[in-house]
N, C-alpha and C positions, 0 to 999 in steps of 0.2 A: 530529540537531541542528536540525532545521528546524521552525518553528512550525506550519505548516499541512499538513505531509506526514507520512504514516505511515512507520514505519521501513522498510517495503519499498521506498519510493522511494529511500532511501539505498543499499540493496543493488543496485537496478537500474542505478545509474550505471555499473556495470562493463561493461554490455553493448556500449557504443559507443566505448570509449576506446582499444582496441588499435589500430585502423586509423587513427584520426583525431588522435592526439596530435601536436602540432606539435613539431618538433625544433629545438633551439637550438644553433647551432654555435659560439657565442662561447667563449673560453677560461675555465676555472674559476679562481677565486681560491684563494690558498693557505690553509692552515689558520690559524685564529685561536686565541688563547688561550682556555682554558676553566677555570672554577672547579670544584672538586670538591664534590659535594653533601654537606653535613654530615649530613643525615638523609634517610631514605627518604621519597618523596612520599606524600601521602594517596591512598587508592583513587580512581581516576579516574571521572569521569562517563561516559567512553567510552574504550575502548582497542581498537585494531583491527590486523589484518594483512590486506592485500589483495595478491593475487598479481600484479595489474596487467593492464590491458587487452591489452597485447601478449602476455601469457601466454594470455589467453582466445582471442586470434586464432589461436593454434596448438594449442588444446585438442582433443585427439583422443578424450578420454574423454566428451565431451559435444558431439557434432557440431552440434547445432542452435545451441548457444551460439557455436560457432566460425563457423557460417554467419551468424548475426545480427551478429556483430562485423565480418565481412568483406564484408557485403552492399554492393553498389555504391551503394545509396541511403542509406548510413549517415552520410555526411558532413553533410548538413543537420540530421540528428537530433543528431549530436554537437555541432554549433554551438548548437542550441537547449538541449541539456542543459547545456553549459558556461555559457551565459548565465543560465539559470534558477538554476543552482547558485550562481553569483556573487551574485545577488540575496540568496539565503539566507545565504551566507557573510558578506556585508556586514552583514546583519541580526544574525547571531550575533556578529560581532566588534565592531560599533559600535552596534547597536541601531537602525540606520536601515533603513527599509523601501523607500526609493526612491533607490537610488544613481544618480549622474549617468552619462550615457552614456560620458563619458571614464573614469570609474572602472571601469565594466564592461569597456571595451576594454583597460584596463591589466591587469586580473586574469584575463581569459579565457585568454590563452596559458599562464600557469602552471597554471591549472586543467586545461587540456587535457593538459599534460605530466603532471600529478599523476595523472590517471585512467589514463594509458597505462602508468605505471611501477609497479613493486612499491613498496609503502609500508607503514610501520608507524608508529603514533603513539598519542597519548593526549590527552584533554582533561580538565583538572581544573575549569575554569570559563571564562567568557568571556575572562578576562585571563591565564590560565595554561594553556599547552598546548605540546606538542612533537611533532614528527614528523620522519621521514626518508624520502626517496624514492631509489630506486636509479636513477641517471640519468647519462648520459655528457655531459661538458662542458657543464654548465648555465651559462646566462647569469645570474650572480648579480645583475646590475643589474635585469634583467627581474623576477626573483623578489623582489628587495628593494622595487621600486616597486609590484609587485602586492600583496604582503603589507601594505605600508605603507598602501595605499588601503583595506584591509579591516579592519585591526586598530586598536584604540583605544590601544595601547601599543607601545613599540619592539619590533621583531622582530630577533633575531640569526640570522645565517646562517653556515654553514661547509660547505665541500666537502672530504670526506676519504674516501679508499679507495672511490671510486665511489658514495658516498652524499652527497646534499645534506641537511644537517641544518638544522632551523629550530626556534626556540622563543622563548618569552617569559619574562621574569623571570630571576633569577640562576641558576636551575637548568635552564633550558630546553635549552641545548645539551648539558649533561652528561646530562640525561635522554634526549635523542634518541640520544646515543652509547650509553647503556645498552641502549636498545631494539634497536639493530641488532646488538648482541652477544648478545642473548638468543636462545634457540632459536626458529626460525621455524616456525609451524604448516604442515602440508602442504596444507591446503585452499585453495580459491579465495578465500574471504573468511571471516574469523572474528574474534571479539573478545568483550569483556565490557562491561557497562554497569551504572550505578547510576542509575535513572531519578529517584530522589529528588533528585539533584543537577542535573537538567536544568532549563533555564529554564521558567518557568510557561507552560502552554499546549501543551507537546509531548506529554506523557503523556496519553492519552485519559482524561478525568475519570470516565467510567463504568466503566473497567476496574480496579475495586478500587483499592488504594493503589499508588503507584509501587513497582516491583519492581527487584531486582537480577537480572541475567541474563547468559547467555552464548549466543552464536550461532555457527553454522558452516555453510558451503556447500561440499560436496564433489562432485567429478565422478567418477562410477563407472558402468560398464555403460551408457554413452550416456545417462545421466540425471544430474540434480542431486539431491542429498539434502540437504535443509535441516533443521537442528535448532535449536530455540530453547527454552532452559530458563529459567524464571522462578521466582524465590524471593521471596515477599511477606513483609512485616514482621509480618503477623498471619495467623492461621488463616482460610482462605477459607470464606465462607458458601455452600458448595455442597452441595446435597442431591441426590445422584444416584439419584433414584427410578427404578424400572424403566421402560424405554422404552414409550411408547404409540405404536405405529406407525400412521400414517394408512392406512386401508383404501382411500383414493381414489387412491393412487399407482399408476400403470400404466406398464408397459414398452411401447415403447422409451423410453429416457432419454438425454438429453444430459449432464445433471449431476444430482447429488443431494447435499444437505447436511442434517445433523441435529445438533442441540445440545440438551443438557439441563443442569439445574442452573443455568440462566441467569436465574432470577428476579431476583437482586440486580443483575445487569448491565443487563437491560432496564429495570428499575425506575428506574435512575439515568440512562438515556439521555434526551436532550432531546426526541427525537421522540416517545418514549412519554409523557413528561410532557405534551407538547402535546395528546395524545389524551384526557387526563384520565380514563383508565380506572381502575377501582377496584383491579384486581389484575393484575400482570404475569404472563404465561405463564412456565412453567418449562421447557417444551420447545418447539422450533420446527423445522419441516421446510420446505425450499425445494428445488424441482426444476424442470428444464426438459425439454421434449420436442422432438423434431426437427420441422422444417417452418418455419413462420413464426417470426420472432424474438420474437413476443409470447406464446409458449407457456411462460411463466414462471409458476409457481404456488407458493403457500405455505400452510401450515396450522399451527395450534397447538391443543392441547386446551383446552377451556374448560368449566367447570361451568355457566356461564350464557351460551351462545353468542348467544341472541336479543338480550338487552339489550346485549351487547358490540357487536354489529353496529349496533344502533340508536344507541349512544353515539358510535361512530365516524362514523356518518352525520351526526349533529349537529355534530361537530367538522370534518368535511370541507366541509359546505355553504358556509361563508363563502369558501372558495377560488374558488367559481364566481360570486360576487357582485362586480360591477365596483367597483373602487376607483380613483378618479382616472381614470375612463374605461375601465379594463381590469381583468378579473379576473386572479387569479394563475395560473389554469389555464384554457386556452381550451377550452370545452366546457360540458357540462351534466351534472348528477347527478340520478338518479332513485332515490328511496328508497321501495321497495315495503313499506309499513309492516306490512301484514297478514302478509307472508311474511318480513319482516326481511331484505330483500335490497337491496344497493346495486348499481346499474349506472351506469357513467359513459360518456357519449358524448363523445369528444374530437373536436375539429374542427381543420381546417387541416393535417392530416398523414395518415400511413398509417392504414388502418382498424384500430382496436383498441378493445375495449370492456372496460376493467377492471371487475371485479366483486368482491363480497364477500358471503358468505352463511353461515348456520349449517347444520350437518349433524349428524345423529344416526347413530351407528354402534354396532356391538356392543361397542366398547371406549370408549363415552362420546360426549360432545358435542365438536364441533370448530368452529372458524372457518376457512373455506376461501376463498381469494382467488386471483386471477390476472389476466392481461391479455387473454386470448382463450380460446375453447373449446379443450379439450384434444384430443390425438391419439386418434381412436376406437380403443380397444383394451380388451380384457378381460384382458390378460396381466398377471399380478402382477410386481412388480419381481424382478430376479434374486436367487436365494437367497444367492449369494455376497455380494451387496451388503448384504442384510439381516443376514447373519451377522456383518458387521463390527461391529454394534452390541451384540454379546453380551458384550464385555469389561466387567468390573465397574467399572473406573476410567476408562472412556472418557467424556469430556466432550463432544467434538464429533468428527464425521467428515464428510469431503467427498470426492466423486469427480466427475470431469468428463472429457469429451472436449474438450480445450483448444481445438482448432481450431473446433469447432462452438460452444463457449461464447463464444469471442471474437466470432464472427460474430453471435450472438444479442445479446451486450451492446453491440456497436458500434451496431447498428440500434436497439436499445431505448433506449440513452442519447441517440442523436440524436433519436429521437422525443420523448423527454422534454424535450429542449432546445426543440423546436418548441412543444410544448403549454404549457410554463411560461414562454415568452418569454425564455428565457435565451440565452446566446451559443451559436450552433450550431457544433459542432466537426465538420467535414466529413471524409469518408473520404479525400479527396484531399490533406489536409494532410500535411506531411512525416512525422511520427511515425506517424500512422495508416497512411499509404501504406507505410512501412517494415514495419510489423507485418503488414499485409495481404499483402505480397509474400513473407513467410516461409512455407515449406511445413512445416507442423507434422506432416505425414505420419501423421495419425490418432493423435497422441500423447495420452496420458492423464495426469492429475495426481491424486494422492490425498493427503489431509491428515488427520492425526489429532491430537487434543489430549487428553492424558492427565493425570489428577491423580496425581502421583507422590509426594505427601506432603500433610500437612494444610495447608501453605502453599506448595505447589509445583505448577507446571504445566509440561508439556513438549509442544512441537509438533514433529511429524515429518512431513516432506513428501517425496514422490518426484515429480519433474516434469521436463519437458524444458528449461524456461527458469527454473525456480525459483519461478514464480508462477502463480496461476490466471488464467483468462481475464478475470475481472472486475478483478483487480489490474493486469494488463497494460493493459487498456483505460483504467483510471483514470490510469495513469502516462502513456500516450501523450496523453491528453486534457490532462494537466497541461503536457506539453511543447508541445502545439499551441494552448494557450489564447491566445497573442498573436494568432492568426489568426482567433479566433472572430468569427462574423458575427452582429451583433445587429440586431433590428428598429430602424428609424430612430426616434429619440426615446424609446426604451424603456430604462429603466435596468435593469441586471441584478437579478435577485431572489435574495437570499442563501439563502432556504429556503422550502419550501412551508408548513410549519407554524411559526407563531410560538410561542415558549415561553409557558406559561400565566403 
């Protein structure tokens, strides 16, 4: 429900709530009268069931989740999480982007309790919603004041049979009552959604048309199993041509990702439009190797790799030209025209030399790029990894060693902060420090995206924390953003490439 965050950020709120939810000792108010719903409500924009942070704190089927919730340094992260969520809740409820400090302080305690408790609810629109949380002796005055500060319409509250019910409109409390009497799913977090009913700007504009879907996170065999099913309103324009595997990928690997049938997705992405290329690739491969955090590489097949690299060079060149005294990227770019090679020398940070070049192989032409020289090896990638791509309905596949992936992305993103003059998110900040202190014990994460029907996609993931290293790093950077250190007098830069 948040304008600037992917759905994964909503799911991640569970990780810190069990240990840190504030308990309210005030007596509960008695039941209030309810009106019976005359008709069934329309399908919601979002419906969920969350087992609650306290449940995660005792979760023995996913020990790393349990450790992350009970970590001694989770308290400051929980405070950041609640504050950031309050800002988004106020935006959702009232359309305001900058709530006053007093409003934040009023709503933070209920949000902390909400994250700690089991909850079920649904959202029809900004003005119509209902939820229930399982809570002992809630202070309804605190809840009433908090919800009143966030909502644009009156909120009704009721405490009954160990549940605090809340809702808006004439059917709000009645609907909350129905939800607590419906069968509760067994998973940690599950629900359904209809993205066509979300506020503008939440659904990624490049990801086809807004879909209906269902999601679930289950704990089993010391891992989390995440499932996301999407059903689109029209047939997907995916052409799953046979894989063209890059011959330049070498073992050892920290991570590996592959996707195909992605031409329509990339073609609609703003960053690709900024490059002004004539044709979007239909397959993409990204991988990391051990060692320095700059051994991140990517490649895609191209029928005309030489002019593709030259066009990208023309588009990147303005980034290194000073505007108002400073360039967008600190460094210089060298375009070796006769060899169609791009080399970038970045200044002011760790030594890294991003490059882009065309290559010819026995399976066609490719564009190949990275941030540093690769690991010296002639070993092909593991056969078991390549075999994952043999399924006919596979759209995308990803595997990683999450511990090493986090370390790579932390340093790589920090380096990009330096070179682009953005706000530097340092490793010592609360959320980064919390993540760094977790022992991932050589855990792996694997993700697959399957086309299960002409207008259907399904994502399945097995992981220790539910998310990849890149997703975890993006989340902790969102939490730590208030501490970002910016060069004096330099305004933050929203993006490297401006839309054409």
